[in-house]
C-alpha positions in Angstrom: 0.0 0.0 0.0 1.3 3.5 -0.9 1.9 5.9 1.9 1.7 9.7 2.0 5.2 11.3 2.3 4.3 15.0 2.7 5.5 18.0 0.7 8.5 18.5 -1.5 10.0 20.9 1.1 9.6 18.2 3.8 11.3 15.7 1.5 14.2 18.0 0.9 14.5 18.6 4.6 14.9 14.9 5.1 17.6 14.8 2.4 19.4 17.7 4.2 19.3 15.8 7.6 20.4 12.6 5.9 17.2 10.8 6.7 16.7 10.2 3.0 19.9 8.7 1.5 20.9 6.8 -1.6 22.0 3.2 -1.4 25.1 1.8 -3.1 22.8 0.4 -5.8 22.0 3.6 -7.5 21.9 5.3 -10.9 24.2 8.2 -11.6 22.3 11.5 -12.0 21.8 11.8 -15.8 19.2 14.6 -16.2 20.1 17.6 -18.2 19.2 21.2 -17.1 16.3 21.2 -19.5 14.8 18.1 -17.9 14.8 19.7 -14.5 13.2 22.8 -15.9 10.4 20.7 -17.5 9.9 18.8 -14.2 9.2 22.1 -12.3 6.9 23.2 -15.1 5.0 19.9 -14.8 4.6 20.3 -11.1 3.3 23.9 -11.5 0.7 22.6 -14.0 -0.4 19.9 -11.6 0.7 17.0 -13.7 1.1 13.6 -11.8 4.5 13.4 -10.0 4.7 9.7 -9.8 5.3 7.5 -6.7 8.5 6.5 -5.0 10.0 3.3 -3.7 11.7 3.6 -0.4 13.8 1.0 1.4 13.5 1.3 5.2 16.8 0.3 6.8 16.7 -0.5 10.5 19.2 1.0 12.9 20.6 -2.5 13.8 21.6 -3.2 10.2 22.5 0.2 8.8 26.2 -0.2 9.5 26.3 -3.1 7.1 25.6 -0.9 4.1 27.3 1.9 2.2 25.2 5.1 1.6 25.5 8.2 -0.5 24.2 11.7 -0.3 22.1 13.4 -3.1 23.9 15.6 -5.5 23.4 19.2 -4.6 25.7 21.5 -6.6 26.2 19.5 -9.8 29.5 20.2 -11.7 29.9 18.1 -14.8 33.7 17.9 -14.4 34.4 18.3 -10.6 31.2 17.1 -8.8 29.1 14.9 -11.0 29.0 11.9 -8.5 27.0 11.3 -5.4 29.2 12.0 -2.3 29.7 9.0 0.0 28.3 9.4 3.5 30.2 8.3 6.6 29.4 4.9 8.0 26.1 4.9 9.9 25.9 3.3 13.3 22.6 2.6 15.1 20.8 5.0 12.8 17.7 4.1 10.9 17.5 5.7 7.4 15.3 5.6 4.3 17.1 4.7 1.1 15.5 5.8 -2.1 15.3 3.0 -4.7 12.9 4.4 -7.3 12.7 8.2 -7.7 16.4 9.0 -7.3 16.5 11.2 -10.4 13.4 13.1 -9.5 14.5 13.8 -5.9 18.0 14.8 -7.1 16.5 17.1 -9.6 14.3 18.8 -6.9 17.4 19.0 -4.6 19.4 20.8 -7.3 16.6 23.0 -8.4 15.5 24.1 -4.9 18.7 24.0 -3.0 21.7 23.8 -5.4 23.1 24.6 -8.8 24.4 23.1 -12.0 27.6 23.7 -13.9 27.6 22.2 -17.4 30.4 22.5 -19.9 29.8 25.1 -22.5 30.6 24.4 -26.2 33.9 25.5 -27.8 35.8 25.7 -24.5 38.5 23.3 -23.3 37.5 20.8 -20.6 40.5 22.0 -18.5 39.2 25.6 -18.6 37.4 26.5 -15.3 35.4 29.2 -17.2 33.9 26.4 -19.4 31.6 25.5 -16.4 29.6 28.5 -15.3 27.6 27.9 -12.1 23.9 28.4 -12.7 20.9 28.3 -10.4 17.3 27.6 -11.3 15.2 30.7 -11.9 11.5 31.3 -12.7 10.4 34.2 -14.9 7.5 35.8 -12.9 6.4 37.8 -16.0 6.3 35.0 -18.5 3.2 34.4 -20.6 0.7 31.9 -19.4 0.2 30.6 -22.9 1.9 27.2 -23.5 5.0 27.0 -25.7 5.4 24.4 -28.5 6.4 21.8 -25.8 3.4 22.6 -23.7 5.3 24.4 -21.0 3.4 27.3 -19.3 6.0 28.4 -16.8 9.4 29.7 -17.8 12.0 27.9 -15.7 15.7 28.3 -16.6 19.1 27.6 -15.2 20.9 31.0 -15.3 23.9 32.8 -13.8 23.9 36.3 -12.5 25.3 37.8 -15.7 22.6 36.2 -17.8 19.9 37.5 -15.5 21.4 41.0 -15.6 21.4 41.0 -19.5 17.7 40.0 -19.7 15.7 43.1 -19.2 12.4 41.7 -20.5 12.0 39.1 -17.7 11.8 39.1 -13.9 13.9 36.1 -12.8 13.1 34.8 -9.3 15.8 32.5 -7.8 13.8 29.3 -7.1 15.8 28.2 -4.0 14.5 31.4 -2.2 11.0 29.9 -2.1 12.0 27.6 0.7 12.6 30.4 3.1 9.8 32.7 2.0 6.5 33.3 3.7 3.3 33.4 1.7 0.5 36.0 1.7 1.2 39.6 2.6 4.9 39.0 3.1 5.3 37.6 -0.4 3.4 40.6 -1.9 5.5 43.1 0.0 8.7 41.4 -1.3 7.5 41.7 -4.9 6.5 45.4 -4.4 10.0 46.1 -3.0 11.4 44.6 -6.3 9.6 47.4 -8.2 6.6 45.4 -9.5 3.3 47.1 -9.7 -0.1 47.0 -11.4 -0.8 44.0 -13.7 2.8 42.9 -13.5 2.6 42.7 -9.8 -0.6 40.6 -10.0 0.9 38.2 -12.5 4.1 37.8 -10.6 2.3 37.2 -7.3 0.0 34.5 -8.9 3.0 32.6 -10.3 5.1 32.9 -7.2 2.2 31.9 -4.9 1.7 28.8 -7.1 5.3 27.9 -6.7 5.1 28.3 -3.0 2.1 26.0 -2.7 3.7 23.4 -5.0 6.8 23.3 -2.8 5.5 24.0 0.6 1.8 23.1 0.8 0.8 20.3 -1.5 1.4 16.7 -0.3 2.9 15.5 -3.6 5.2 12.8 -2.2 3.7 9.3 -2.2 5.7 6.1 -1.7 5.8 2.4 -1.3 8.1 1.1 1.4 10.2 -2.1 1.3 11.2 -3.2 4.8 13.4 -6.2 4.0 17.0 -6.0 5.2 18.2 -8.5 2.6 20.4 -6.7 0.0 19.9 -9.5 -2.6 16.1 -9.0 -2.6 16.6 -5.2 -2.8 19.0 -5.6 -5.7 16.5 -7.7 -7.6 13.9 -5.1 -7.1 16.2 -2.4 -8.3 17.0 -4.4 -11.5 13.4 -5.0 -12.3 12.7 -1.3 -11.9 15.6 -0.1 -14.0 16.4 -2.8 -16.6 13.9 -1.3 -19.1 14.8 2.3 -18.5 16.9 4.9 -20.3 20.0 4.2 -22.3 22.2 4.4 -19.3 20.3 1.9 -17.2 22.4 -1.1 -18.1 25.7 0.5 -17.2 24.2 1.8 -14.0 22.9 -1.7 -13.2 26.4 -3.1 -13.8 28.0 -0.6 -11.5 25.3 -1.3 -8.8 25.9 -5.0 -9.0 29.7 -4.5 -8.9 29.2 -2.4 -5.8 27.1 -5.1 -4.2 29.4 -8.0 -5.1 33.0 -6.7 -5.1 34.6 -7.9 -1.9 37.8 -5.9 -1.5 37.4 -2.8 -3.7 34.8 0.0 -3.6 33.6 -0.4 -7.2 31.7 2.9 -7.3 34.6 5.0 -5.9 37.2 3.2 -8.1 35.2 3.6 -11.3 34.3 7.2 -10.7 37.9 8.0 -9.8 39.1 6.3 -13.0 36.6 8.2 -15.2 37.7 11.5 -13.7 41.4 10.6 -14.1 41.0 9.6 -17.7 39.1 12.8 -18.5 42.0 14.9 -17.1 44.6 13.3 -19.4 46.0 15.6 -22.1 43.7 18.5 -23.0 40.7 16.6 -21.6 38.4 13.8 -22.7 34.7 13.2 -22.2 34.8 9.5 -21.4 31.9 8.0 -19.4 31.1 5.3 -16.9 29.7 3.3 -19.8 33.2 3.3 -21.5 34.9 2.1 -18.4 32.4 -0.6 -17.7 32.4 -1.9 -21.2 36.2 -1.9 -21.1 35.9 -4.0 -17.9 33.8 -6.6 -19.6 36.1 -6.7 -22.6 39.4 -6.8 -20.8 38.3 -9.3 -18.2 37.5 -11.6 -21.1 33.8 -11.9 -20.2 32.2 -13.7 -23.1 29.7 -10.9 -24.0 30.6 -7.3 -23.8 27.0 -6.2 -24.0 25.1 -4.4 -21.2 22.7 -7.3 -20.6 21.5 -8.3 -17.2 22.6 -12.0 -17.8 26.2 -10.7 -18.1 26.1 -9.3 -14.5 26.7 -12.6 -12.7 28.7 -13.0 -9.5 31.4 -14.9 -11.3 31.8 -12.1 -13.9 31.9 -9.4 -11.3 34.5 -11.2 -9.3 36.6 -11.6 -12.5 36.3 -7.9 -13.1 37.4 -7.1 -9.5 40.4 -9.5 -9.5 41.7 -8.0 -12.7 40.9 -4.4 -11.9 44.4 -3.1 -11.2 45.7 -4.3 -14.6 42.5 -3.2 -16.4 42.8 0.3 -14.8 46.5 0.6 -15.8 45.7 -0.4 -19.4 42.9 2.2 -19.7 45.1 4.9 -18.4 47.9 3.9 -20.8 45.4 3.8 -23.7 44.1 7.3 -23.1 47.6 8.6 -22.6 48.4 7.1 -26.0 45.3 8.7 -27.6 46.4 12.1 -26.1 49.8 11.7 -27.6 48.1 11.4 -31.0 46.6 14.8 -30.3 43.1 13.5 -29.6 40.8 14.8 -26.9 37.1 14.9 -26.1 36.4 17.3 -29.0 38.3 15.2 -31.7 37.7 11.6 -30.6 34.6 10.7 -32.7 34.0 7.3 -31.1 35.1 6.3 -27.6 34.6 2.6 -28.4 37.5 2.8 -30.9 39.9 2.8 -27.9 38.6 -0.5 -26.5 40.6 -2.8 -28.8 43.7 -0.8 -28.2 43.1 -1.1 -24.4 42.7 -4.9 -24.7 45.9 -5.1 -26.7 47.9 -3.1 -24.2 46.3 -5.1 -21.4 47.2 -8.4 -22.9 50.7 -7.2 -23.8 51.2 -5.8 -20.3 52.4 -2.5 -21.8 54.9 -0.8 -19.5 54.6 2.7 -18.1 57.0 4.0 -20.8 55.1 2.5 -23.7 53.7 5.9 -24.8 57.1 7.6 -24.9 59.9 5.1 -25.4 61.5 4.7 -28.9 61.4 0.9 -28.5 57.6 1.0 -29.1 57.5 3.7 -31.8 56.6 1.4 -34.6 53.9 -0.2 -32.6 52.4 3.2 -31.7 52.5 4.2 -35.3 50.6 1.1 -36.4 48.0 1.8 -33.7 47.7 5.4 -34.7 47.1 4.6 -38.3 44.5 2.0 -37.5 42.7 4.2 -35.0 42.6 7.3 -37.2 41.3 5.3 -40.2 38.5 3.9 -38.0 37.3 7.3 -36.7 37.4 9.3 -40.0 35.2 6.7 -41.8 31.9 8.4 -42.4 30.1 5.1 -42.5 30.5 4.7 -38.8 32.8 1.8 -37.8 31.8 2.0 -34.2 28.0 2.2 -34.6 25.7 -0.7 -35.3 26.9 -4.2 -34.3 29.4 -2.8 -31.9 29.3 -5.6 -29.3 29.9 -8.4 -31.9 32.6 -6.3 -33.6 34.4 -5.8 -30.3 34.2 -9.5 -29.5 35.6 -10.4 -32.9 38.5 -7.9 -32.6 39.3 -9.3 -29.1 39.6 -12.8 -30.6 42.1 -11.4 -33.2 44.2 -9.8 -30.6 44.2 -12.9 -28.5 45.5 -15.0 -31.3 47.7 -12.5 -33.3 48.6 -9.7 -30.9 51.4 -11.2 -28.8 54.3 -9.4 -30.5 52.8 -6.4 -32.2 49.5 -4.7 -32.8 47.9 -6.9 -35.5 46.7 -4.2 -38.0 46.3 -6.5 -41.0 44.4 -9.2 -39.2 42.1 -6.6 -37.6 41.4 -4.9 -40.9 40.6 -8.3 -42.5 38.1 -9.2 -39.8 36.5 -5.7 -39.9 36.2 -5.9 -43.7 34.4 -9.3 -43.4 31.8 -7.6 -41.2 31.2 -4.7 -43.6 33.5 -2.4 -41.6 36.3 -1.9 -44.2 39.1 0.6 -43.5 39.8 1.0 -47.2 38.5 4.3 -48.6 36.8 4.4 -52.0 37.3 7.4 -54.3 33.9 8.9 -53.3 34.9 8.6 -49.6 38.1 10.4 -50.2 36.2 13.2 -52.0 34.0 13.4 -48.9 37.1 13.8 -46.7 38.4 16.6 -48.9 35.3 18.6 -48.0 35.5 18.1 -44.2 34.8 21.4 -42.4 36.7 23.1 -39.7 34.4 22.0 -36.8 34.0 18.4 -37.9 35.3 15.9 -35.3 37.1 14.0 -38.1 39.2 17.0 -39.3 41.9 17.0 -36.6 42.6 13.2 -36.8 42.6 13.3 -40.6 45.1 16.2 -40.6 47.3 14.3 -38.1 47.3 11.4 -40.5 48.2 13.5 -43.5 51.0 15.3 -41.7 52.5 12.7 -39.2 55.6 14.8 -38.6 53.7 17.2 -36.4 54.6 16.5 -32.7 51.1 16.2 -31.3 52.3 15.8 -27.7 52.3 19.6 -27.9 48.9 21.4 -28.1 48.1 21.9 -31.8 45.1 23.7 -33.3 43.3 23.2 -36.6 44.2 26.5 -38.3 42.9 28.2 -41.4 45.8 28.8 -43.8 44.0 31.9 -45.1 42.3 33.3 -42.0 38.6 32.7 -41.9 38.0 36.3 -40.7 39.0 37.5 -44.1 36.0 35.7 -45.8 33.0 37.7 -44.6 30.7 38.8 -47.3 31.3 42.4 -46.6 35.1 42.2 -46.7 35.1 40.1 -49.9 32.7 42.5 -51.6 34.9 45.5 -50.7 37.8 43.7 -52.4 35.7 43.5 -55.6 34.5 39.9 -55.5 30.9 39.2 -56.7 28.3 37.7 -54.4 28.7 34.3 -56.0 32.5 34.4 -55.7 32.3 35.5 -52.1 29.8 32.7 -51.2 32.1 30.1 -52.9 35.3 31.4 -51.3 33.7 31.5 -47.8 32.6 27.9 -48.2 36.0 26.8 -49.4 37.8 28.7 -46.7 36.3 26.5 -44.0 37.2 23.1 -45.6 40.2 20.8 -45.6 42.3 22.4 -48.4 42.5 25.6 -46.4 43.3 23.9 -43.1 46.5 22.9 -41.4 47.8 21.9 -37.9 49.6 24.7 -36.2 51.1 24.9 -32.7 48.6 26.6 -30.4 50.9 29.4 -29.3 51.9 30.1 -32.9 48.3 30.0 -34.1 47.4 32.6 -31.5 50.1 34.9 -32.9 49.1 34.3 -36.5 45.4 35.1 -36.1 44.3 37.2 -39.1 47.6 37.4 -40.9 47.7 36.3 -44.5 49.8 33.2 -45.0 52.5 34.8 -47.2 53.0 37.6 -44.7 53.1 35.2 -41.8 55.7 33.0 -43.6 57.9 36.0 -44.2 57.7 37.0 -40.5 57.9 33.5 -39.0 60.4 31.9 -41.4 62.5 34.7 -42.9 64.8 32.5 -45.0 63.6 31.1 -48.3 64.8 27.6 -47.5 62.8 27.4 -44.4 59.7 28.7 -46.1 60.1 26.1 -48.9 60.5 23.3 -46.4 57.4 24.4 -44.5 55.3 24.7 -47.7 56.4 21.3 -49.0 55.8 19.5 -45.7 52.3 21.0 -45.4 51.4 20.6 -49.2 50.9 24.4 -49.5 52.6 24.8 -52.8 53.0 28.4 -53.9 51.3 30.6 -51.4 49.7 33.8 -52.9 50.1 37.1 -51.3 46.4 38.0 -51.2 43.0 36.6 -51.8 42.9 37.2 -55.5 44.6 33.8 -56.2 42.9 32.0 -53.3 40.7 29.7 -55.5 43.8 28.7 -57.5 45.6 27.9 -54.3 42.6 26.0 -53.0 42.2 23.8 -56.1 45.9 23.0 -56.3 46.2 22.0 -52.6 43.0 20.0 -52.9 44.6 18.0 -55.7 47.7 17.4 -53.7 45.8 16.3 -50.7 43.7 14.0 -52.8 46.9 12.3 -54.0 48.2 11.9 -50.5 44.9 10.7 -49.1 44.6 8.1 -51.9 48.1 6.8 -51.1 47.3 6.7 -47.4 43.8 5.3 -47.4 42.7 4.0 -50.7 43.2 0.4 -51.9 44.9 -2.6 -50.4 48.4 -1.2 -50.8 47.7 1.9 -48.9 49.9 2.9 -46.0 48.9 1.3 -42.6 
């Protein structure tokens, strides 16, 4: 029978006093800011909130289990995981089994904040993660938008609020300490609201107050068993048909419950964070680490299926964890040495066969840097880049069967060196050929500046570039020179300007340039930059030959001729590298 659980404010109070906790079997918080905003709009509109499943843990048994707190101030890089609580002794608590995402969303929206990485900023840049709190526009229209939302909730920082002069943004967490009635009206008047605006703002704010503080919206079913195995089975049944992340979360939950010597949750979270700090930053997930665990531990199937989460498999994963962990760190270090990062690695799964190879080989700590392994690293790099620049998607459909097949190849042929030829053969047999047809090469020649494949393709074209340093994809002729207005002022027609702007942002006008040098180059035309950066003619000729630049014109009048000539040279080089069975590895 379901029981009444009181108001949202009371539930958050229980989270704050650690009466409501999260068990070790839990799903990571996966909601995006937009989902939290929609949840609050649904509550304001009176939509059903759903019921919860709570696990009542008696004081006598609470010390046997590990518990976690709810996320409060979510930070995608620095605080994305639920913090572990100290061991409980003789304290009864309520663990939330079903409703973890909803309660965490309420906790963040009403008590905390979110910091999500902004596009086009490095993962290592603190400014890439602005801290934002949930706000409610008290002057928004009551008419529903195209998604049916009637109330305008938004995660914003102070600067965004200050720039928006059309709205009246109320910080949602303040509703917990606010009084209703005359006190609320007075507060709005002090904020400069009057007339119809005051009436509208009061109606919306009063509705928020009642949703949070007055309405009994929490209803739950309580499981009273103290048997973890039964609770685990309940959790699996509740979550095995859920969102795309449910299987990896289940695997982590079962690992937590069944690993004997190691705290699986802490270890895996720590490893994910460590991997993502390597180089200029990656965006690898818990899913990646868990699938790697299945693959490297030689568990028969690498799929996220409940039948793969047996006690035997989990113990195999635990017993091999130190070596698996080391292999994954080495793999990501190797990818970083190829110049890859979260913005240029098109498919995380492409690293898994490499990780298995390094794991089986027992690659030493100096594998990424020692000259002894240079040839092996070169073979891996060529294979990896081929696989991630393929437009057809090597690492999409049929991933689990492909990974299993590649694992078998490495088991039988990877003792002495990375088995490129054998891997390519098996991939080709499964419709995942790494040979590029002429039409595919033409597609590569039209890759744009922001495409994830552009950086790795340039690194393959120009392997002499030392990618251990931070290199940027640079426009040979600066893109800032190709605005319609600037081109028209130089006498180019509208049609010419449109064509030149399109060409300027594609592969024949792109190169890899050291980050510091690129920042100095900026809007300088290439001929002028060469004269300043490499004053002697021999150095300039060497640079232009290495980068397939040919004769570099002094201005934009000959840009199209430069573009066509370099496109032809790159086509020849790409065909030699990628096309046909005799192409370079």
